[in-house]
Steps between C-alpha positions, in 0.01 A plus 500: 500500500796262488456122459628439854237731650226331297618157609520607865151654484366187335648277772355724773154485341516121461611466862212723617250286312644171629500633858141617450394147401636373832330781692160446338526122536598521868258777597196412290543151354531366147148609399624860505802433278362723228656780297344791691580388859856406399563832324349689791732317742798566270391858431556459125286525187331172400645510147840427659388145586441437129820678399727306739321163532268469201193456717385426855580131464855588394543709814361225722721242332815706548407562865451128564813394313727749681428339836606169645203482733523129563871440539459271201867416502493298824790260472416135470774324687614142499399484865131597480420368846207573732679793665563668165136459393379633837735798460376576146132483603555705816677772299226500237229542766691784666572681173134493391372600844740795521447629145162650407606510135549122493153453650349725232688311229366166622146637500553647152646172376198304628240751382588607148634358178838668450756328279803641684362398839423153362858468374644615834269261687609215272868582562432499874313169478774343287764606753288373792440172318875454452551553874221256588625240249856525629375471858277200423775325300742524793260352752334162546142610549208264548254790463412719201698815581420747215129537597598566862752765396241652261256530791767651723617756241141585401408547865801722567412718200135527603577590861746763379241657272240506780746679726435825317149498645564611857326308776406222261559154645489169318415201721609701799834598341580870463823512302541867592597370844858382515403217734247367248750531211744298710230238562443470123873467426554249781207287381635505144843400629351211703307377195813489286704342781251213529484417131565133451 
């Protein structure tokens, strides 16, 4: 077999395994991210995980690092005004709500010690903190803004995660209903608008 054919076959196998991680994570959750379910989903022999990635953790790490799940490169502009912050938070809420994989990643991040997930979470927090700091520095606030934004972001994440449980309301809000999602976004926008 020529080197090119080996390389192509290797890339196909790696791709199958990485796609299988996403499938297992989305369909079954992070607790099933084990060698056997992943190999079954990829339809490959389990020794190929060790051959291509070293071990299961190596496969998970490569899967996580190949994605930009959190749009971590949100630009921090010189004009970080209330409209920009409202736009960023609204987009984040929508992207989590619409993406089951993001919901599963949040649950995984909160439930298990995983160095790669911790690093990705820290990058996300660092980027968010830069946005908040820039926003706060450009305003003349009499209130303590970072805790309010932490509550808003935490609430948006939690409501998004709960949305995967159909028919599950939280304080009368069912984020699977567009009207209720709009109520959440509008309330968040009003909160930020009235910051002093």
